[in-house]
C-alpha positions in Angstrom: 26.8 8.4 47.9 27.3 4.8 49.1 28.4 5.9 52.5 25.4 8.2 53.0 23.0 5.5 51.8 24.7 3.0 54.1 24.2 5.2 57.2 20.6 5.9 56.4 19.9 2.3 55.6 21.5 1.2 58.9 19.4 3.7 60.9 16.2 2.7 59.2 16.8 -1.0 59.5 17.7 -0.8 63.2 14.7 1.4 63.8 12.5 -1.1 62.1 13.6 -3.7 64.6 12.1 -1.6 67.4 9.0 -0.8 65.3 8.4 -4.5 64.6 9.0 -5.4 68.3 6.6 -2.7 69.4 3.9 -3.9 67.1 4.3 -7.7 67.4 6.4 -8.5 70.4 8.6 -11.6 70.4 6.8 -13.0 67.4 7.8 -9.9 65.5 11.4 -10.5 66.4 11.2 -14.1 65.2 9.7 -12.9 61.9 12.3 -10.1 61.5 15.1 -12.5 62.0 13.8 -14.8 59.3 13.1 -11.9 56.9 16.5 -10.2 57.3 18.4 -13.5 57.2 16.8 -14.5 53.9 17.2 -11.1 52.3 20.8 -10.6 53.4 21.8 -13.9 51.7 20.6 -12.3 48.4 22.2 -8.9 49.0 25.5 -10.5 50.0 26.1 -11.4 46.3 26.6 -7.7 45.5 30.0 -6.1 46.3 30.3 -2.4 46.9 32.8 0.3 47.8 32.3 1.7 51.3 34.7 4.1 53.1 37.4 3.1 50.6 36.9 -0.7 51.2 35.4 -3.4 49.1 32.7 -5.1 51.0 29.5 -7.1 50.5 25.9 -5.9 51.0 23.8 -7.7 53.5 26.0 -6.7 56.5 23.4 -4.2 57.8 20.5 -6.7 57.6 22.6 -9.4 59.2 23.9 -7.2 62.0 20.3 -6.3 62.9 19.6 -10.0 63.3 22.1 -9.9 66.2 20.1 -7.0 67.7 17.0 -9.0 67.5 18.8 -12.0 69.1 20.0 -9.8 71.9 16.5 -8.4 72.5 15.2 -11.9 72.8 18.0 -12.8 75.2 17.5 -9.7 77.3 13.7 -9.8 77.5 12.8 -13.5 77.1 15.9 -15.5 78.0 18.3 -17.9 76.5 15.7 -20.5 75.4 13.7 -18.0 73.3 16.9 -16.6 71.7 18.0 -20.0 70.7 14.6 -20.7 69.3 14.9 -17.6 67.1 18.3 -18.7 65.9 17.1 -22.2 65.0 14.0 -20.8 63.2 16.2 -18.7 61.0 18.5 -21.6 60.3 15.6 -23.9 59.2 14.0 -21.2 57.0 17.3 -20.5 55.3 17.7 -24.2 54.7 14.2 -24.4 53.2 14.8 -21.4 50.9 18.0 -22.9 49.5 16.3 -26.3 48.8 13.2 -24.8 47.3 15.1 -22.4 45.0 17.3 -25.3 43.7 14.1 -27.2 42.9 12.7 -24.1 41.1 15.8 -23.9 38.9 15.3 -27.5 37.7 11.9 -26.7 36.2 12.1 -26.3 32.4 11.2 -22.6 31.6 8.6 -21.7 29.0 9.8 -20.2 25.7 8.3 -16.8 26.9 10.1 -17.0 30.2 12.6 -14.2 31.0 13.4 -14.9 34.6 15.4 -18.2 34.5 18.8 -16.6 33.6 18.4 -14.0 36.3 17.3 -16.6 38.9 20.1 -18.9 37.8 22.6 -16.0 38.2 21.3 -15.3 41.7 20.4 -18.7 43.1 22.7 -20.9 41.1 25.6 -19.5 43.2 23.4 -19.5 46.3 24.1 -23.1 47.6 27.7 -22.2 48.4 26.9 -18.8 49.8 23.9 -20.3 51.7 26.0 -23.1 53.2 28.6 -20.6 54.2 25.9 -18.4 55.7 24.2 -21.3 57.5 27.5 -22.5 59.1 28.5 -19.0 60.0 25.1 -18.1 61.3 24.6 -21.1 63.4 28.0 -20.9 65.1 28.0 -17.2 65.6 24.5 -16.8 66.8 24.6 -19.7 69.3 27.9 -18.2 70.5 26.2 -14.8 70.7 23.4 -16.2 72.9 25.9 -18.0 75.1 28.3 -15.0 75.5 25.4 -12.6 76.2 24.2 -14.7 79.1 27.7 -15.6 80.3 28.5 -11.9 80.6 25.2 -11.2 82.2 25.8 -13.9 84.8 29.0 -12.1 85.8 27.7 -8.5 85.7 24.0 -8.9 86.6 21.6 -6.3 85.3 24.4 -3.8 84.9 26.5 -3.1 81.8 23.9 -3.9 79.1 26.3 -2.1 76.6 29.0 -4.6 77.4 27.1 -7.8 77.0 25.4 -6.4 73.8 28.7 -5.3 72.2 31.1 -7.9 73.4 28.9 -10.8 72.6 28.0 -9.4 69.2 31.5 -8.3 68.1 33.2 -11.6 69.0 30.4 -13.6 67.4 30.7 -11.5 64.3 34.4 -12.2 64.0 33.5 -15.9 64.0 30.8 -15.3 61.5 32.9 -13.2 59.1 35.8 -15.7 59.2 33.6 -18.8 58.6 31.5 -17.2 56.0 34.2 -15.6 53.9 36.4 -18.8 53.8 33.5 -21.0 52.7 31.8 -18.6 50.4 34.7 -16.7 48.7 37.9 -18.7 49.1 39.1 -19.2 45.5 36.4 -16.9 44.0 38.3 -13.7 44.3 42.1 -12.9 44.2 43.7 -13.2 47.6 44.0 -9.4 48.1 40.3 -9.0 47.3 39.4 -11.9 49.6 41.3 -10.4 52.5 39.8 -7.0 51.9 36.3 -8.4 51.8 37.0 -10.4 55.1 38.4 -7.3 56.9 35.8 -4.9 55.5 33.0 -7.3 56.2 34.0 -7.5 59.9 34.6 -3.8 60.3 31.3 -2.9 58.8 29.5 -5.4 61.1 31.4 -4.0 64.1 30.3 -0.5 63.1 26.7 -1.6 62.9 27.0 -3.4 66.2 28.2 -0.3 67.9 25.4 1.7 66.2 22.8 -0.7 67.6 23.7 0.0 71.2 21.4 3.0 71.6 18.6 1.0 70.1 18.8 -1.8 72.6 18.8 0.8 75.4 15.8 2.4 73.9 14.0 -0.9 73.7 14.9 -1.6 77.3 13.4 1.7 78.3 10.3 1.6 76.2 9.4 -2.1 75.8 10.1 -3.9 79.0 7.0 -5.9 78.5 5.1 -7.6 81.3 5.1 -10.9 79.4 8.9 -10.9 79.1 10.4 -13.7 81.2 13.4 -11.5 82.0 16.6 -13.4 82.5 15.1 -16.8 82.0 17.7 -19.5 81.3 
C-alpha cells in the first residue's frame, strides 16, 4: 500500500510542478518551492516503511523543489534560480520563528490544539535548522552544478545536468540533514537506514522527474524566459 501510494503521490506532485508553471510561470515556481519546502518539513517528522526500508516522508515534496529549481535554471538562468532558493530559505526561517512564538501563548482551557502543535513544532527547531542548512547548501550547489555542466555541454544533455546536479546535491542534503536532525534521536542502525533510504528515495524521484523537465522544455519554452542567463 505504501509503495503504490508513494508512486502515485510522486507522479501527482511532479505533474503539479508543470501545472503550476503552466498557469503562473516563474512566480508559480517560486510559490511552489515555498509551499513544498514548508510542508515537507512537517511531513519529514513521520517515518514509514517503503520498499523494505525505513524512511521519512517529505522526500517527494522536497525532490520536486529540485525540479522547480532546475526549471528556473533552465528557463530563467542562475540569478532567478538562486532567488527561488533564498526565498524558500527565508520563508522557512519565518515559519520556524512564528511557530515558536505561537507555542509560547498560554492556551485557553477549551483549547485542544496545543499538545498537538507542541508535538509537531516543538521538535521543529532542530529539524528546521537541519533542513535550512541542508537546503541552502544543496540547493546552491544544485544551481552551481547545473550551470557548470551546461557550460561544458551547451544546450545538449539536459538529462545529464538535471540528474547529475540533483543527485550529487541530494547526497549533500541527506548527509547534512540526517546528521543534524536525527543524530542521537534514533539507534545507530535506524539512523543509517534512514540516511541511506532517504537518499535512495530522493535519487528515485530525481530520476523520475527527468521526463517532466523534458516535457516542460517542450511545452513551456516561454518567450519571457531569459534562457541561459548567468
